[in-house]
C-alpha positions as CSV (number, residue, x, y, z in Angstrom):
1,M,-14.0,5.8,-7.2
2,E,-13.7,3.2,-6.6
3,I,-10.1,1.4,-5.8
4,E,-11.0,-1.5,-8.3
5,K,-11.7,1.2,-11.0
6,I,-8.9,3.0,-10.3
7,I,-6.4,-0.2,-10.6
8,A,-8.5,-1.5,-13.7
9,D,-7.8,2.5,-15.5
10,E,-3.8,2.4,-14.3
11,T,-2.9,-1.2,-15.6
12,K,-5.2,-1.1,-19.2
13,R,-3.3,2.7,-19.4
14,I,0.2,0.7,-18.6
15,T,-0.5,-1.9,-20.7
16,E,-1.1,0.4,-23.8
17,L,2.1,2.6,-22.6
18,V,4.5,0.2,-22.8
19,G,2.5,-2.2,-24.9
20,K,3.0,-5.5,-23.3
21,S,1.4,-6.9,-20.2
22,F,4.4,-7.6,-18.2
23,L,7.1,-5.7,-17.3
24,D,10.8,-5.9,-17.1
25,C,13.4,-3.9,-15.2
26,E,13.9,-1.2,-17.7
27,D,9.6,-1.0,-17.8
28,I,10.1,-0.8,-14.3
29,I,12.8,2.0,-14.3
30,R,10.7,4.1,-17.3
31,L,7.6,4.1,-14.9
32,T,8.8,4.6,-11.7
33,G,11.8,7.2,-12.6
34,L,14.3,5.0,-10.1
35,G,18.0,4.0,-11.3
36,R,18.4,1.4,-11.9
37,E,20.3,0.1,-9.6
38,N,17.4,0.8,-7.5
39,A,15.0,-0.9,-10.1
40,L,16.8,-4.4,-9.7
41,R,17.5,-3.9,-5.8
42,L,12.6,-4.3,-6.2
43,M,12.7,-6.1,-8.2
44,H,14.4,-8.9,-6.4
45,S,12.8,-7.8,-2.8
46,H,10.0,-10.0,-1.8
47,A,7.6,-7.4,-1.6
48,F,7.6,-7.3,-4.6
49,P,5.5,-9.4,-7.0
50,T,7.8,-11.0,-9.7
51,R,7.7,-13.9,-11.2
52,V,11.7,-15.5,-12.8
53,V,11.4,-17.2,-16.4
54,G,14.9,-18.2,-17.4
55,R,17.3,-15.6,-16.0
56,R,15.1,-12.4,-16.7
57,R,12.4,-11.5,-13.8
58,I,9.2,-10.0,-15.0
59,V,6.2,-8.8,-13.1
60,S,2.5,-8.3,-14.7
61,V,1.1,-5.2,-15.3
62,A,-1.7,-5.9,-12.6
63,A,0.4,-7.2,-9.5
64,F,2.8,-4.1,-10.3
65,V,-0.8,-1.8,-10.3
66,L,-1.9,-3.4,-7.1
67,W,1.3,-2.9,-5.4
68,E,1.8,0.1,-6.4
69,V,-1.8,1.0,-5.0
70,T,-0.9,-0.8,-1.7
71,N,2.9,0.2,-1.0
72,G,2.8,3.9,-2.5
73,K,5.2,5.2,-4.6
């Protein structure tokens, strides 16, 4: 299976699961199984593709899936 198809399928699955196209810290905790402190550390990492909106950090589902595929779990 092509990597693009895998990424597209996983993006669709997660979007349907969480019901939105951007993830916050709580979503990252739920999807990865990380604890709150580690999820926050990840979201503040320069290697993780977050955007700052007001005082919140979010990541698009597509960027999260791409990061997950290229960086492993």
